[in-house]
C-alpha positions as a Markdown table, in Angstrom:
| # | Residue | x | y | z |
|---|---|---|---|---|
| 1 | Met | 64.4 | 72.0 | 51.2 |
| 2 | Arg | 67.9 | 71.0 | 52.1 |
| 3 | Pro | 70.3 | 73.7 | 53.4 |
| 4 | Lys | 72.9 | 74.6 | 50.8 |
| 5 | Gly | 76.6 | 75.1 | 51.3 |
| 6 | Arg | 76.4 | 78.8 | 52.0 |
| 7 | His | 73.8 | 78.2 | 54.7 |
| 8 | Trp | 76.2 | 75.7 | 56.5 |
| 9 | Val | 79.0 | 78.3 | 56.3 |
| 10 | Leu | 76.7 | 80.9 | 57.7 |
| 11 | Leu | 75.6 | 78.6 | 60.5 |
| 12 | Trp | 79.2 | 77.7 | 61.5 |
| 13 | Leu | 80.2 | 81.3 | 61.3 |
| 14 | Leu | 77.4 | 82.3 | 63.7 |
| 15 | Ile | 78.4 | 79.4 | 66.1 |
| 16 | Phe | 82.0 | 80.6 | 66.0 |
| 17 | Leu | 81.0 | 84.2 | 66.6 |
| 18 | Gly | 78.8 | 83.2 | 69.5 |
| 19 | Gly | 81.6 | 81.2 | 71.1 |
| 20 | Ala | 84.0 | 84.2 | 70.6 |
| 21 | Val | 81.5 | 86.6 | 72.2 |
| 22 | Ala | 81.2 | 84.2 | 75.2 |
| 23 | Val | 85.0 | 84.0 | 75.6 |
| 24 | Val | 85.4 | 87.8 | 75.4 |
| 25 | Ala | 82.5 | 88.3 | 77.9 |
| 26 | Arg | 84.1 | 85.8 | 80.3 |
| 27 | Gln | 87.5 | 87.4 | 80.0 |
| 28 | Thr | 86.0 | 90.9 | 80.5 |
| 29 | Ala | 84.2 | 89.7 | 83.7 |
| 30 | Ala | 87.5 | 88.0 | 84.9 |
| 31 | Leu | 89.4 | 91.2 | 84.4 |
| 32 | Gln | 86.8 | 93.2 | 86.3 |
| 33 | Thr | 86.9 | 90.7 | 89.1 |
| 34 | Ala | 90.7 | 90.8 | 89.2 |
| 35 | Arg | 90.6 | 94.6 | 89.3 |
| 36 | Arg | 88.1 | 94.6 | 92.2 |
| 37 | Leu | 90.1 | 92.0 | 94.1 |
| 38 | His | 93.2 | 94.1 | 93.7 |
| 39 | Asp | 91.3 | 97.2 | 95.0 |
| 40 | Leu | 90.0 | 95.2 | 98.0 |
| 41 | Arg | 93.5 | 94.0 | 98.8 |
| 42 | Glu | 94.8 | 97.5 | 98.7 |
| 43 | Glu | 92.0 | 98.7 | 100.9 |
| 44 | Arg | 92.7 | 95.9 | 103.4 |
| 45 | Arg | 96.4 | 96.7 | 103.4 |
| 46 | Ser | 95.5 | 100.3 | 104.2 |
| 47 | Leu | 93.1 | 99.4 | 106.9 |
| 48 | Glu | 95.6 | 97.0 | 108.5 |
| 49 | Ala | 98.2 | 99.8 | 108.6 |
| 50 | Arg | 95.7 | 102.2 | 110.1 |
| 51 | Arg | 94.7 | 99.6 | 112.7 |
| 52 | Ala | 98.4 | 99.0 | 113.6 |
| 53 | Glu | 98.9 | 102.8 | 114.0 |
| 54 | Leu | 95.8 | 103.1 | 116.2 |
| 55 | Glu | 96.9 | 100.1 | 118.4 |
| 56 | Arg | 100.4 | 101.8 | 118.7 |
| 57 | Arg | 98.7 | 105.0 | 119.8 |
| 58 | Ile | 96.5 | 103.2 | 122.3 |
| 59 | Arg | 99.6 | 101.4 | 123.8 |
| 60 | Leu | 101.4 | 104.7 | 124.1 |
| 61 | Ala | 98.4 | 106.5 | 125.6 |
| 62 | Ser | 97.8 | 103.8 | 128.2 |
| 63 | Ser | 101.4 | 103.6 | 129.3 |
| 64 | Arg | 102.5 | 104.7 | 132.8 |
| 65 | Gln | 104.6 | 107.4 | 131.3 |
| 66 | Ile | 101.5 | 109.1 | 130.0 |
| 67 | Leu | 98.9 | 108.1 | 132.6 |
| 68 | Val | 100.8 | 108.9 | 135.8 |
| 69 | Pro | 101.5 | 112.6 | 135.0 |
| 70 | Met | 98.0 | 113.0 | 133.6 |
| 71 | Ala | 96.5 | 111.5 | 136.9 |
| 72 | Lys | 98.7 | 113.8 | 139.0 |
| 73 | Arg | 97.8 | 116.9 | 137.0 |
| 74 | Ser | 94.1 | 116.2 | 136.4 |
| 75 | Phe | 93.0 | 114.5 | 139.6 |
| 76 | Gly | 95.6 | 115.4 | 142.1 |
| 77 | Leu | 96.6 | 111.7 | 142.6 |
| 78 | His | 100.0 | 110.5 | 143.6 |
| 79 | Glu | 101.9 | 107.2 | 143.5 |
| 80 | Pro | 101.5 | 105.5 | 146.8 |
| 81 | Ala | 104.4 | 105.1 | 149.1 |
| 82 | Asp | 105.3 | 101.6 | 150.6 |
| 83 | Ser | 103.5 | 102.5 | 153.8 |
| 84 | Glu | 100.3 | 103.3 | 151.9 |
| 85 | Phe | 99.8 | 99.8 | 150.6 |
| 86 | Val | 97.2 | 97.7 | 152.4 |
| 87 | Leu | 96.9 | 94.0 | 151.5 |
| 88 | Phe | 93.6 | 92.4 | 152.4 |
| 89 | Pro | 93.8 | 88.6 | 153.0 |
| 90 | Val | 91.2 | 86.5 | 151.1 |
| 91 | Pro | 89.6 | 84.1 | 153.5 |
| 92 | Leu | 89.9 | 80.5 | 152.4 |
| 93 | Ala | 86.6 | 78.7 | 151.6 |
| 94 | Pro | 85.9 | 75.9 | 154.0 |
| 95 | Ala | 86.6 | 72.5 | 152.6 |
| 96 | Glu | 83.5 | 70.7 | 151.5 |
| 97 | Thr | 83.1 | 67.3 | 152.9 |
| 98 | Val | 82.2 | 64.5 | 150.5 |
| 99 | Pro | 80.0 | 61.8 | 152.0 |
C-alpha cells in the first residue's frame, strides 16, 4: 500500500516538530550553560577580591610597624644598636685544581 498525501504531510510535520524540539533543547541547554558560566565568573570575581583583601592584610600584619611593637611587648625584644651587630665572615672555599 502506497502512503497517501495525508501520510506525507503527517511525516513532514513530525520531522519538523522533531527538529524544533531539538533546537529548543539545544537553546535551553545553552542558556543554562551561559547562566552557570556567569555565576562562576561572579564567584571568581568575589574570590579574587577576597584574596586581594587577605594579601593586603598579610602585608600589613607582617610590616615592621606592626611586628616591632608586638615583639617588644610580647617577647621583651628590642631593636639592636649598632654596637650589637656581629658580622661573621664566610670562609671562601678552596679553589679546586683541575688536572
